[in-house]
Structure formats: C-alpha cells, structure tokens
VMD Tcl script that draws the C-alpha trace (Angstrom):
set ca {
  {115.99 119.45 117.47}
  {113.66 116.77 116.73}
  {115.15 113.25 116.62}
  {114.18 111.99 113.13}
  {115.58 108.52 113.62}
  {113.75 108.10 116.90}
  {110.46 109.12 115.33}
  {110.88 106.72 112.49}
  {111.73 103.84 114.91}
  {108.67 104.82 116.97}
  {106.42 104.96 114.01}
  {107.61 101.56 112.67}
  {106.97 99.92 116.03}
  {103.43 101.41 116.29}
  {102.60 100.34 112.71}
  {103.73 96.88 113.46}
  {101.70 96.66 116.56}
  {98.54 97.53 114.59}
  {99.13 95.05 111.94}
  {98.38 91.95 113.71}
  {98.84 92.96 117.45}
  {102.29 91.45 117.55}
  {102.97 89.40 120.70}
  {106.77 89.53 120.15}
  {108.91 92.39 118.72}
  {110.42 91.86 115.15}
  {113.75 90.09 115.29}
  {116.59 92.21 116.43}
  {114.47 94.96 117.92}
  {112.25 95.93 120.90}
  {108.46 96.30 120.60}
  {105.70 97.88 122.60}
  {101.87 97.52 122.08}
  {98.66 97.99 123.88}
  {97.00 95.18 125.79}
  {93.63 97.10 126.51}
  {91.22 99.02 124.44}
  {88.33 100.98 125.92}
  {84.94 99.06 125.08}
  {83.43 102.09 123.35}
  {86.38 102.28 121.10}
  {86.85 98.43 120.35}
  {85.96 98.90 116.66}
  {88.21 101.83 116.07}
  {91.58 100.70 114.63}
  {93.36 103.74 115.98}
  {92.36 102.74 119.42}
  {94.32 99.44 119.10}
  {97.32 101.30 118.09}
  {97.30 104.50 120.39}
  {96.02 105.53 123.74}
  {92.99 107.56 122.75}
  {90.35 108.71 125.15}
  {87.97 111.63 126.13}
  {87.63 112.06 129.92}
  {86.23 114.77 132.19}
  {88.63 116.57 134.60}
  {89.38 114.60 137.68}
  {89.49 111.09 135.84}
  {91.91 108.34 136.56}
  {92.49 105.83 133.87}
  {95.01 103.07 133.13}
  {96.06 100.90 130.26}
  {98.07 97.56 130.23}
  {100.94 97.62 127.74}
  {103.44 94.89 126.70}
  {107.08 95.39 125.97}
  {108.91 92.63 123.95}
  {112.51 91.80 123.31}
  {113.18 90.54 119.91}
  {116.96 90.57 120.31}
  {119.29 87.64 121.23}
  {120.33 89.08 124.46}
  {118.82 89.89 127.92}
  {117.94 93.72 128.08}
  {116.81 96.17 130.76}
  {114.40 98.60 129.07}
  {113.42 101.97 130.78}
  {109.73 103.07 130.56}
  {108.59 106.61 130.91}
  {106.50 109.34 129.17}
  {107.48 112.51 127.50}
  {105.56 115.32 125.64}
  {104.59 115.57 121.95}
  {102.86 118.00 119.65}
  {101.09 117.90 116.18}
  {102.72 120.36 113.76}
  {103.22 120.38 110.03}
  {101.23 117.41 109.38}
  {103.26 115.05 111.71}
  {102.98 113.94 115.23}
  {106.20 115.18 116.65}
  {108.09 113.78 119.61}
  {109.68 116.10 122.13}
  {113.42 115.62 122.55}
  {114.65 113.32 125.35}
  {112.26 113.37 128.45}
  {110.83 116.82 127.92}
  {107.48 117.01 129.54}
  {104.16 118.74 128.82}
  {100.99 118.75 130.57}
  {99.55 115.25 129.84}
  {102.90 113.54 130.11}
  {103.18 115.03 133.63}
  {99.87 113.46 134.44}
  {101.03 110.07 133.13}
  {103.14 107.41 134.87}
  {104.47 103.98 133.92}
  {104.78 101.05 136.27}
  {107.30 99.55 136.69}
  {109.80 102.15 135.51}
  {111.92 99.46 133.89}
  {111.60 95.86 132.90}
  {114.32 93.17 132.46}
  {113.43 90.83 129.64}
  {115.24 87.66 128.59}
  {115.93 87.29 124.66}
  {112.66 86.57 122.89}
  {110.51 87.31 125.96}
  {107.95 90.09 126.94}
  {106.80 91.87 130.08}
  {103.70 93.71 131.04}
  {103.56 97.23 132.48}
  {100.77 99.76 133.38}
  {100.33 103.20 132.06}
  {98.31 105.42 134.46}
  {96.94 108.88 133.64}
  {95.55 110.99 136.49}
  {93.83 114.13 135.10}
  {93.50 117.07 137.65}
  {90.28 118.13 138.72}
  {91.01 121.66 137.57}
  {92.32 120.72 134.06}
  {91.13 122.85 131.25}
  {89.51 121.46 128.23}
  {91.13 120.51 125.10}
  {93.15 117.58 123.37}
  {96.78 116.91 124.45}
  {99.46 114.65 123.14}
  {102.38 112.58 124.68}
  {104.24 109.33 124.21}
  {104.94 106.27 126.40}
  {108.49 105.25 125.65}
  {110.42 101.96 125.99}
  {114.07 102.91 125.86}
  {117.23 100.85 125.67}
  {120.39 102.08 127.54}
  {122.24 104.78 125.48}
  {125.13 103.63 123.50}
  {128.11 105.73 122.56}
  {129.92 105.21 119.30}
  {133.84 105.59 119.07}
  {133.28 109.14 117.66}
  {131.46 109.99 120.89}
  {128.13 110.15 119.33}
  {125.36 109.03 121.65}
  {122.40 106.96 120.03}
  {119.23 106.77 121.92}
  {117.02 103.80 120.73}
  {113.37 103.88 121.77}
  {109.87 102.79 120.70}
  {106.65 104.30 121.84}
  {102.91 104.48 122.02}
  {101.17 107.74 121.27}
  {98.63 109.27 123.63}
  {95.80 111.33 122.31}
  {93.88 112.57 125.51}
  {90.92 114.76 125.15}
  {89.52 116.51 128.39}
  {86.16 117.99 128.75}
  {82.57 117.28 130.01}
  {80.13 115.16 128.05}
  {80.91 112.98 125.22}
  {83.94 113.13 122.95}
  {84.01 116.10 120.46}
  {83.17 114.75 116.99}
  {85.79 113.91 114.50}
  {85.60 115.22 110.83}
  {87.48 116.31 107.81}
  {87.21 117.44 104.40}
  {89.18 116.87 101.20}
  {89.64 120.60 99.90}
  {91.40 120.16 96.61}
  {93.72 117.74 94.50}
  {96.92 118.82 92.68}
  {98.66 116.64 90.20}
  {102.59 116.87 90.37}
  {105.67 115.01 89.34}
  {108.60 114.30 91.54}
  {112.09 115.47 90.84}
  {112.65 111.74 89.50}
  {109.56 112.03 87.22}
  {107.08 109.97 89.28}
  {103.59 111.05 89.22}
  {102.08 112.20 92.47}
  {98.81 113.59 93.81}
  {98.78 115.99 96.69}
  {95.38 116.27 98.54}
  {94.84 119.15 100.60}
  {92.82 118.03 103.71}
  {91.35 120.17 106.50}
  {90.52 118.84 109.99}
  {87.05 120.37 110.74}
  {86.30 118.32 113.92}
  {87.42 118.33 117.51}
  {90.00 115.45 117.54}
  {93.34 114.99 115.86}
  {93.24 112.69 112.89}
  {95.84 110.05 111.50}
  {95.23 109.86 107.84}
  {95.37 106.72 105.58}
  {93.55 105.91 102.20}
  {93.81 105.22 98.56}
  {93.48 106.88 95.09}
  {91.87 105.54 92.04}
  {92.04 106.97 88.45}
  {89.22 106.63 86.05}
  {88.27 108.08 82.63}
  {91.89 108.36 81.53}
  {93.25 108.42 77.98}
  {91.58 105.80 75.88}
  {89.04 105.04 78.76}
  {91.84 103.79 80.97}
  {91.63 103.14 84.61}
  {94.42 102.67 87.29}
  {94.76 102.04 91.03}
  {94.24 101.85 93.78}
  {97.37 103.62 94.97}
  {97.92 103.99 98.72}
  {98.40 107.33 100.39}
  {101.65 107.86 102.28}
  {101.30 107.09 105.90}
  {102.35 109.50 108.51}
  {100.15 112.54 108.12}
  {98.42 113.66 111.22}
  {96.13 116.52 111.26}
  {95.66 118.61 114.43}
  {92.34 120.34 115.36}
  {91.70 122.95 112.66}
  {94.79 122.20 110.61}
  {95.01 121.87 106.85}
  {97.90 119.73 105.38}
  {98.82 117.75 102.23}
  {98.27 114.09 101.96}
  {100.63 112.61 99.18}
  {99.88 109.65 96.93}
  {102.63 108.34 94.64}
  {101.59 106.70 91.44}
  {103.03 104.09 88.85}
  {105.72 106.00 86.81}
  {104.13 104.66 83.52}
  {100.76 106.44 84.14}
  {99.96 108.79 80.96}
  {99.66 112.47 81.74}
  {95.89 112.36 81.50}
  {93.48 114.07 81.95}
  {92.02 111.69 84.64}
  {89.21 111.58 87.04}
  {90.99 111.15 90.32}
  {88.75 109.49 93.30}
  {90.43 109.89 96.62}
  {89.18 108.02 99.78}
  {90.71 109.06 103.12}
  {90.11 107.40 106.44}
  {91.08 108.14 110.12}
  {89.90 105.46 112.47}
  {86.13 104.77 111.57}
  {85.75 108.01 109.76}
  {85.89 107.96 105.97}
  {85.53 110.75 103.44}
  {85.75 110.49 99.55}
  {86.12 113.37 96.84}
  {87.12 113.56 93.23}
  {88.57 116.02 90.79}
  {89.76 116.00 87.14}
  {93.52 116.26 86.93}
  {96.38 116.24 84.40}
  {100.02 115.45 85.44}
  {102.58 118.03 84.25}
  {105.30 116.92 82.05}
  {108.37 118.53 83.69}
  {110.13 116.78 86.49}
  {109.71 118.70 89.80}
  {106.67 120.39 88.53}
  {103.10 120.85 89.92}
  {99.76 121.71 88.44}
  {97.27 123.98 89.99}
  {95.05 122.78 92.88}
  {91.74 121.66 91.63}
  {88.72 121.93 94.07}
  {87.65 118.45 95.08}
  {83.99 117.53 94.89}
  {82.76 115.41 97.86}
  {81.39 112.00 96.99}
  {78.15 112.61 99.09}
  {76.72 109.10 98.18}
  {79.87 107.28 99.18}
  {80.38 109.40 102.29}
  {76.94 108.37 103.33}
  {76.94 104.75 102.10}
  {80.25 103.62 103.72}
  {79.16 104.23 107.24}
  {75.56 103.04 106.40}
  {77.15 99.79 104.99}
  {78.94 99.30 108.13}
  {75.84 99.73 110.19}
  {73.85 97.42 107.82}
  {76.58 94.70 108.23}
  {76.34 95.12 111.95}
  {72.55 94.68 111.88}
  {72.95 91.59 109.62}
  {75.45 90.00 111.95}
  {73.07 90.64 114.87}
  {70.25 89.16 112.97}
  {72.12 86.09 111.96}
  {73.12 85.72 115.73}
  {69.56 85.91 116.86}
  {68.43 83.56 114.16}
  {70.97 80.89 115.22}
  {70.38 81.31 118.81}
  {66.61 80.88 118.26}
  {67.42 77.72 116.19}
  {69.61 76.42 119.02}
  {66.84 76.92 121.46}
  {64.28 75.20 119.23}
  {66.62 72.27 118.61}
  {67.26 71.96 122.41}
  {63.52 72.13 123.11}
  {62.72 69.37 120.53}
  {65.58 67.28 122.01}
  {64.15 67.67 125.49}
  {60.58 66.77 124.28}
  {61.87 63.72 122.48}
  {63.77 62.61 125.53}
  {60.68 63.05 127.72}
  {58.66 60.94 125.38}
  {61.26 58.23 125.38}
  {60.95 58.05 129.14}
}
mol new
graphics top color blue
foreach p $ca { graphics top sphere $p radius 0.5 }
foreach p [lrange $ca 0 end-1] q [lrange $ca 1 end] { graphics top cylinder $p $q radius 0.2 }
display resetview
C-alpha cells in the first residue's frame, strides 16, 4: 500500500526546494535539496529539483545534497534510497525501503546526519551504473527520514522527505522529450466548480512533470478569464496518457469559451486550444473536444528563449568591447601624461 501522507510530505518538500532553493527547512520540519546541477541542465528548472540525468552503462556520478533541520530540537536523520515508479499520472514512492534497480545502484554518504535545531548538513548521493545495464529510464527516491514515532494506539508514523531520481541509461545523447495535448473536456465538480480536464500524451523518451495554465477567451459577451493554474502533481511516464486538471473560478459562465492551454515540463512547452461549454449539473462532464495545437506559439516560445539568449550574449559582448576601449583610452591618456 502506498503511503499517501509520505508522498504528500515529500512532494511539499521538493516543491519548496524548487521555489527559491531553500537553505533551511520550513519551520517545524525537515528539508532536503540538491546543491549540484549538471552544467548541461543548468537552465532546466526540473534539474534543480530532481536528480535527472542520461548516462551510458558503466557511468559513475554523484550529487551533493543538503538536509536541513527546521525544528527546535537536535535531530538524527537517516539517509537512504528506495524504489519508485510512475503510474496513473503520479510519481509513486515504494513503501518503506523497498529497492528497485536504480535505487540498488545508488548510495548516500553518510547514512545518517545529526543536525542541531535550525542547522543543516551536506551529504553525497552516488550512483554506479553497471557496465551491463540495459537501456531505459528508471526512478527512485533519496530519502531523509526521522526516527519512527509510535502513537498511544500503536500506530507507527514514518516522517520522511525526499528527492526524486529520473535516471535514463543508454548510449549517445538523452532521448528527446515531447508531449501533445490531445483533447480538452469541460466538467463541473460535485461542488459545482468549473474544471477543465486535458488529456495529455507523452510522445517522447523521458518522463515529464506537468505544470501550466489555462486562459479563456471569446466567452459570452466577449468575456475573457484567467490564467488559471493547472494542478501540480501530474507525472507522465514514457508513452503514457493522463489527464491534467485545471480548476476555474466558480463564477465563470457556462460558455461557450475558447480555451487556450499551455503546459510545460522543464524547458519543453506545448500549447493547444478548443471550444468548450461547461455542463450545468454538478459532477457532470462534457465530451472531450480534440485540441488544436497552437503551432505558432509552440515554435515562438522556444525561439523567443533563444533570441533572448542571443540578445544577452550580444549585450555582454558589447559591454566587454566597450570596457576594453575604455581601458585602452585610459592607458593612452596615462602614457601621454607621462
């Protein structure tokens, strides 16, 4: 049985680590975060949150991590790895210390750290991929766990937070990542709140962690609304198709609307749109409407990022050249003064 509370705790810690690279855990809790990111993934926000890599068989790699103590007491925290898998649109942590292939290749040193209240300690995660390892992507978690506590009713509570591992093994470069937004479906929750369910298919060779937002245009009387954030937590394994959910303002009219959805995983962005109408009945869902890919936006977003990078390089070269000219003029003036 999956430990839902553990999964929520780990996801919260990982999200907090991504938002601002916290040096300390939130008050009253234990935190864990990466201190190293591969140079080739420095611009990928997922790589600052998770251990993500593609390596050939026989590779040895390491990552430094930090464990922090946000409580008011001294703690001894155990560090270890355990297996994980992607199923049903979620990154699912195996129970306890159950191992899989990649977690058996992974070790953490030291195996435990004692941290004063408000303090932090470093550790190193090492992954040794066997020379005969088969190709494919594998998943695991590096856990920081507090000693188990037992309640008066003899219920044992395990408190742990972790960092996900997405390890792809194979020759050459990393398999390309890609996905498509297949359809949009307007629905209403059992409490009457409008919701859009987007069917998303992973068409690439790496797992994806989805985020994004939805905008509504061309509504009744020319209304527009949004953006509304997609619910976090949807992870798509290779070849999988799952729904990404977006909850909207309860005051939104039924429509019809033109819904424009933009989803992201790391640096990858895709956009699509469809015309939808929200059902009147609570708990009801309309038919799935095929989504039309926004080709211009899908091309312009990465192109815009590339142009921005080129502009930054151009400005850097301009100021470097200007600095050199100023230095040369200063040296010439100094020589004439002599």
